[in-house]
C-alpha positions as CSV (number, residue, x, y, z in Angstrom):
1,X,11.3,-2.2,-22.3
2,X,12.8,-0.8,-25.5
3,X,13.3,2.6,-23.9
4,X,15.0,1.0,-20.9
5,X,17.3,-1.0,-23.2
6,X,18.3,2.1,-25.1
7,X,19.1,4.2,-22.1
8,X,20.3,1.6,-19.6
9,X,21.3,-1.7,-21.4
10,X,22.8,-3.3,-18.3
11,X,19.7,-2.7,-16.3
12,X,17.5,-4.1,-19.1
13,X,19.6,-7.2,-19.3
14,X,19.4,-7.7,-15.5
15,X,15.6,-7.2,-15.5
16,X,15.0,-9.5,-18.5
17,X,17.5,-12.3,-17.9
18,X,18.3,-12.4,-14.2
19,X,15.1,-11.1,-12.5
20,X,12.4,-12.0,-15.0
21,X,9.4,-10.1,-16.2
22,X,7.0,-11.9,-13.8
23,X,8.8,-10.4,-10.7
24,X,8.4,-6.7,-11.6
25,X,5.6,-6.5,-14.2
26,X,2.0,-6.9,-13.2
27,X,0.9,-8.1,-16.7
28,X,3.4,-11.0,-16.5
29,X,2.7,-12.0,-12.9
30,X,1.5,-15.6,-12.8
31,X,-0.4,-15.4,-9.5
32,X,-3.8,-14.0,-8.7
33,X,-4.3,-10.3,-9.6
34,X,-7.5,-9.8,-7.6
35,X,-7.6,-7.3,-4.7
36,X,-4.0,-6.1,-5.2
37,X,-2.7,-2.6,-4.9
38,X,-2.2,-1.2,-8.3
39,X,-0.6,2.1,-7.1
40,X,3.1,2.0,-7.3
41,X,5.1,2.0,-4.1
42,X,7.0,4.9,-5.6
43,X,3.9,7.1,-5.3
44,X,3.7,6.4,-1.6
45,X,7.4,7.3,-1.1
46,X,6.9,10.5,-3.2
47,X,4.2,11.5,-0.9
48,X,6.3,10.8,2.2
49,X,9.4,12.6,0.8
50,X,7.6,15.6,-0.6
51,X,9.5,18.0,1.8
52,X,12.8,16.2,1.8
53,X,13.4,14.9,-1.8
54,X,15.7,17.9,-2.5
55,X,18.1,16.8,0.2
56,X,21.6,15.5,-0.6
57,X,21.6,11.8,-1.4
58,X,23.1,10.7,2.0
59,X,20.7,12.8,4.0
60,X,17.7,11.6,1.9
61,X,18.7,8.0,2.5
62,X,18.9,8.7,6.3
63,X,15.3,10.1,6.1
64,X,14.1,7.0,4.3
65,X,15.8,4.7,6.7
66,X,14.4,6.5,9.8
67,X,10.9,6.4,8.4
68,X,11.1,2.7,7.4
69,X,12.4,1.8,10.8
70,X,9.5,3.6,12.5
71,X,7.0,1.9,10.2
72,X,8.4,-1.6,10.8
73,X,8.5,-1.1,14.6
74,X,5.0,0.3,14.7
75,X,3.6,-2.6,12.8
76,X,5.6,-5.1,14.8
77,X,4.0,-3.6,18.0
78,X,0.5,-3.9,16.4
79,X,1.2,-7.5,15.3
80,X,2.4,-8.5,18.7
81,X,-0.7,-7.2,20.4
82,X,-3.1,-9.2,18.3
83,X,-5.0,-11.8,20.4
84,X,-6.8,-13.5,17.5
85,X,-5.5,-16.2,15.1
86,X,-6.0,-13.8,12.1
87,X,-5.2,-10.1,11.5
88,X,-7.9,-7.8,12.9
89,X,-9.4,-6.9,9.4
90,X,-9.6,-10.6,8.3
91,X,-11.0,-11.6,11.7
92,X,-13.7,-9.0,11.5
93,X,-14.6,-10.1,7.9
94,X,-14.7,-13.7,8.9
95,X,-17.1,-12.9,11.8
96,X,-19.3,-11.0,9.5
97,X,-19.5,-14.0,7.1
98,X,-20.4,-16.2,10.1
99,X,-23.4,-13.9,10.8
100,X,-24.4,-13.9,7.1
101,X,-24.2,-17.8,7.0
102,X,-27.0,-18.2,9.6
103,X,-30.2,-19.7,8.2
104,X,-28.6,-21.2,5.1
105,X,-29.4,-24.8,4.3
106,X,-26.4,-27.1,4.0
107,X,-26.4,-30.7,2.6
108,X,-23.4,-33.0,2.3
109,X,-22.7,-34.4,-1.1
110,X,-19.6,-36.5,-0.2
111,X,-17.0,-36.5,2.6
112,X,-15.4,-33.2,1.4
113,X,-18.2,-31.5,-0.7
114,X,-21.2,-29.6,0.6
115,X,-24.1,-27.8,-1.1
116,X,-25.2,-24.6,0.5
117,X,-28.5,-22.9,-0.4
118,X,-30.0,-19.7,0.7
119,X,-29.4,-16.0,0.0
120,X,-28.8,-14.5,-3.4
121,X,-26.4,-17.2,-4.6
122,X,-26.0,-20.9,-3.7
123,X,-22.6,-22.6,-3.7
124,X,-20.9,-26.0,-3.8
125,X,-18.0,-26.0,-1.4
126,X,-14.9,-28.3,-1.5
127,X,-13.4,-28.0,2.0
128,X,-10.4,-30.2,1.0
129,X,-9.3,-28.2,-2.0
130,X,-10.6,-24.9,-0.5
131,X,-12.9,-23.9,-3.4
132,X,-16.4,-22.8,-3.9
133,X,-18.5,-22.4,-7.1
134,X,-19.1,-18.7,-6.2
135,X,-15.3,-18.2,-6.7
136,X,-15.0,-15.8,-3.8
137,X,-13.3,-18.5,-1.7
138,X,-10.9,-19.4,-4.5
139,X,-9.7,-15.9,-5.1
140,X,-9.9,-14.3,-1.7
141,X,-8.4,-17.3,0.1
142,X,-10.8,-16.5,3.0
143,X,-13.8,-18.8,3.5
144,X,-16.9,-17.3,1.8
145,X,-20.4,-17.4,3.3
146,X,-21.0,-20.9,1.7
147,X,-17.7,-22.2,3.1
148,X,-18.4,-20.9,6.6
149,X,-21.8,-22.7,6.5
150,X,-20.1,-25.9,5.2
151,X,-17.5,-26.1,8.0
152,X,-20.1,-25.3,10.6
153,X,-22.1,-28.3,9.2
154,X,-19.0,-30.5,9.1
155,X,-18.0,-29.4,12.6
156,X,-14.4,-28.5,11.7
157,X,-12.4,-25.3,12.4
158,X,-12.9,-22.6,9.9
159,X,-9.3,-21.3,10.6
160,X,-7.9,-24.4,8.8
161,X,-9.4,-23.1,5.5
162,X,-7.9,-19.6,5.8
163,X,-4.7,-18.7,3.9
164,X,-1.7,-18.6,6.2
165,X,-0.9,-15.1,4.9
166,X,-3.8,-13.8,6.9
167,X,-2.5,-15.2,10.2
168,X,-0.8,-13.3,13.1
169,X,2.3,-15.4,12.6
170,X,2.8,-14.2,9.0
171,X,2.0,-10.6,10.0
172,X,4.9,-10.9,12.5
173,X,7.2,-12.4,10.0
174,X,6.5,-9.6,7.5
175,X,7.9,-7.0,10.0
176,X,10.2,-9.3,12.0
177,X,13.4,-7.8,10.7
178,X,14.9,-4.6,12.1
179,X,16.0,-1.8,9.8
180,X,19.2,-0.3,11.4
181,X,20.8,3.0,10.5
182,X,23.8,2.8,8.2
183,X,26.0,4.9,10.6
184,X,28.6,7.6,9.8
185,X,30.3,7.6,6.4
186,X,33.6,7.2,8.2
187,X,32.4,3.7,9.3
188,X,31.3,2.5,5.9
189,X,33.1,-0.5,4.4
190,X,33.3,0.6,0.8
191,X,34.9,-1.8,-1.8
192,X,38.0,-0.6,-3.5
193,X,36.4,-1.0,-6.9
194,X,33.8,1.5,-5.9
195,X,36.2,4.0,-4.4
196,X,38.3,4.0,-7.5
197,X,35.4,4.3,-9.9
198,X,35.2,7.7,-11.7
199,X,31.7,9.0,-11.9
200,X,31.2,11.9,-14.3
201,X,28.7,14.6,-13.5
202,X,25.4,14.3,-15.3
203,X,24.8,16.4,-18.4
204,X,23.6,19.9,-17.6
205,X,20.6,20.9,-19.5
206,X,19.6,24.5,-20.3
207,X,17.5,25.8,-17.4
208,X,14.0,26.6,-18.3
209,X,12.4,29.9,-17.6
210,X,10.1,30.3,-14.6
211,X,9.9,28.5,-11.3
212,X,10.9,24.8,-11.4
213,X,8.0,22.3,-11.0
214,X,8.1,20.3,-7.8
215,X,5.0,18.2,-8.2
216,X,4.4,15.5,-10.7
217,X,1.8,15.5,-13.5
218,X,-1.4,13.6,-12.6
219,X,-1.9,10.3,-14.3
220,X,-4.7,9.5,-16.7
221,X,-8.0,9.4,-14.8
222,X,-6.4,11.0,-11.6
223,X,-8.1,14.0,-10.2
224,X,-6.7,16.3,-7.6
225,X,-8.9,18.1,-5.2
226,X,-8.3,21.9,-5.3
227,X,-7.9,23.5,-1.9
228,X,-10.2,26.4,-1.0
229,X,-8.7,29.6,0.2
230,X,-10.6,31.9,2.5
231,X,-11.0,35.5,1.2
232,X,-11.1,36.8,4.8
233,X,-8.2,35.3,6.7
234,X,-6.2,33.8,3.8
235,X,-6.2,30.3,5.2
236,X,-6.9,27.1,3.2
237,X,-9.7,24.7,3.7
238,X,-12.8,26.9,4.1
239,X,-14.7,29.8,2.5
240,X,-15.1,33.4,3.6
241,X,-18.7,32.8,4.6
242,X,-17.7,30.0,7.0
243,X,-14.6,31.7,8.4
244,X,-14.5,31.9,12.2
245,X,-11.5,34.2,12.3
246,X,-12.0,37.4,14.3
247,X,-9.4,39.4,12.4
248,X,-9.6,39.2,8.6
249,X,-6.8,39.8,6.1
250,X,-6.1,43.5,5.3
251,X,-4.6,42.7,2.0
252,X,-6.1,45.0,-0.7
253,X,-8.1,47.1,1.9
254,X,-7.5,50.8,2.6
255,X,-6.2,51.6,6.1
256,X,-8.7,52.8,8.6
257,X,-8.5,55.0,11.7
258,X,-5.4,56.8,10.4
259,X,-4.9,60.1,12.3
260,X,-5.1,63.1,10.1
């Protein structure tokens, strides 16, 4: 944060005072941090824009908008076609837990609490507060094996214990909005304070020798798989011994059948 404050004081003030650390920093996030994606969204965009990130800014934004529009529309179509109350992955996981709950002994302790025995670990389930002593139900927000056995014993619907974020309705809401193109620059409604603002060119640094680097440095603990190049045909992805090409590369080989 000190580096951001030194370079961009207005940005630092906005992040710290208006946005708050908990909305952009994982370590300050007050919610559950289990089963979250720790890879930055920027990494995914970098992979998507690897061939277009050198475009002019306006063209680059058009590429991003077009890709996002396609993603949103594709996921909206998938969500509309769902015929189960939950998303396909959560529905499959719940059915698997139903199968795993067979044969477990369930006893009722009070109107909302059940003791489930059997398997490697037993659990005490509170179907009102949606908790289990195994903690899987508490964190995952999807009924664990013990909770599934408990609701089966209580003869209530298991879907009432599932987090609404796993439902088809929330899936549709996530991609319900449409991302439209911004249109031609001649149609943009730009405020006068932006038009009259003078933007100086960035400071030009001395160009380094050699070819400029286009890929980022790998992070700590990140390993990149090296592509194999065939010594026969020159293609990537296989070795010379496994090459099926009929005509190999002639690079470095003397010409043959040359008339004298």
